[in-house]
C-alpha positions, 0 to 999 in steps of 0.5 A: 633290311628285314629277314625276307629281304635278307634271305632274298639277297643272300639266301643262295649264298647262305644255302651254298655255305650251309651245304658245304659245312653241314649235312642237311637232314633232308635233301629233296634230290637225295631221298632215303628210305625214310623219305620215300616211305613218308612221301608215299603216306603224303600221296595217300592224303585226300588233298595232295600237297604240291612239291614245295609243300611236300618238301617242307612237310618232309623236312620238318617231319624228319626233324621230329620223327627221325632226329627227335627234335622237340620244337621246330618253326614253319614260316610260310607266307599267307597262301602257302598252305600252312594248315595243309602242311601242319596236317601232313606233318601230323599224319607222318607220326610213326605212332599208330595212335596219336593226338595232335593239339592245335591252338589257333585264333578263334576265327580259324578253329572251324577252318582247322576242323574242316580242313582236317576232315577233308585232308586226312583219310584216316582221322579218328576224331576231331574235337573242339575244346570249349572247356576242361570237361572236353579234355579226356584223360585217356590215351588216343585211339587212332589219329585224334585232333584237338583244337582250342582257340587261344582265347579258350586256352588261357581262360581259368577256373578256380580250384577246389580239393578233388578226390574220388570215392572208391569202395567206400574210401576217399581215393586219389584220382590218379593212382586210385590209392586211399587218402588218409585225411587224418593228416593236416593240410593234405593237398597232394597224394602221399603215394603219387604226389598228385595235387588233390585239386579240380575245377570249380566252375562256380569260382571267380578265378577260372582254371585254364584249359592249357594249364589243365592239360599241362598238369595232366600231361601224362594222361592227356598224351599230346604227341604234337602241339601245333601253335598256329599264328604263333606270333600272336602268343609272343608275350612274356607275361600275358595269359596267352603267352603263358598258355603257350608255355603250358602246352609246350611243356605238355606236348612231346613235340611242338610245331610253331607256325606263322607268316609273320615271325617278327614285328621288326624288334628282336624282343618279338622273338625272345619269349617264343625262342625261350619257350620253344628252345629253352636249352639253346637259349640257356646255353647262350647265357640267357634267362627267362628275364633277359629280353633286353640283353637279347635285344642288345645282342641281336637287335638295336638298343638305344641308351639315352642319358639326360643330365640336369644341373643342380640349382642353387648356390651349391650346384658347383659343389655337387654332382649333376643329376644324371638319368639313364634310359635304355629302350629298344629300337627297330632292327634285327641282327643277321646273326639271329638267323644262323644262331637260332633260326637256320637249324630250327626253321623251314621258310616257304614263300608264295613264289615257291608254291605258285610254280606248281599251284597256279597257272601262268598269269598274263594281261592283254586288251582286246578291242571289241566294236559295238553292234550297229544298234548299240552304236546308234544309241551310244552316239545319240546319248553322247551328242545329247550330253555334249549339247547339254554341257554346252547349253548349261548356264555359263559354264558354272557348277551345273556345267562342271557336274554335267561334264563329270556325268558325261565322262562317267556315263559314256564309260559305263554305257557300252558295258551296261547297255542292257540296263540303259543309262540316265543322267539327272539334272544336277539342280532339280534331280529330274531325269535329263538325258536317257539312253534306252535299254537294249535287250537284243544286243549280244555284248562280248565279255564284260571285262573286255575294253570296249571302244566307240 
């Protein structure tokens, strides 16, 4: 049973127990002054969220800006509007000037930029980061958005010693104080401890945008990090996983968004949880390399022991050669939900949004009779096809192919009467039977089911 099935089956029971034992930060039926003020801001957006979306936005935003949570997760199925909700959460930041950094797959970079501009009426700047030269070490002016693809975020440039010249003196780029190069192996400013390095685009090793933002976090001022499709950044020692870690450290708050939180293994979540909720993971006794232990507690781990007998006369005097192998299997414990996800996540299914977003859906069949001239063409075409099948050579391959043409052509002709229909000789490829085009017929909706 996956998490979605588990929530569908036991969700109401969990909700009831949670309300009984906990005091939810946000309750849609009991709005306080913070909720109503935030809701007014959402209604000012050029694209207004639906009710379920607004509830999700308010619950996460209240966790960030009222309860001062560092990281939260938004799990929403495809089509629930995660991009809109991410923008909505950003707009509720109480700071008048703030900066949101979005890391996402490359094909979503332009989509994010486009949706921000058509949603946020007060956006000051939307910038796509292509290299570290696009990263401004200044405070935001108004509400700013930076967008970087996960591929660009992980790329590196080599380092070189870096400093400024100020009033004829070599100076620290951060504090501006003079640097004394008489000291040996000077690699950082003795005044502010700033590393004296920069980016060298000519070097073979490149300096990651994510790492650059992390090292200059006090000057980049990232108020909110949105990690879109965060399940793609779950790797423990991958470049993309390290890029996520660097940006989480640099940002004041982090919103992780995904429609596929888990891939069936407990380890899929381990490194994400450790980067987003480090204190909680350490409080449970886990370290950065405790993935297998975590899988043993909240997943399924299989231990295989292979024993091989020693060969030769001394086999009875020695011990068996035993090999122990441990591997993770698919499966997740339900305890993962209350221990790590329930207080840190908002879940949204397409059914929650569809009630407001989509009209009711129904199917029906309407029989539409053919017009007289159309019916005559159809009957003549049908008779010729049937006779051709009967007259074909002994019911062999030719007969079989003509029978297929009979069925397909008679289905197609009523809807395509304006362009006619032609059946070709299966042996020579020459036209065999032709239904003429009929320009004057007034056919009804082509999706209707026509009948002879």
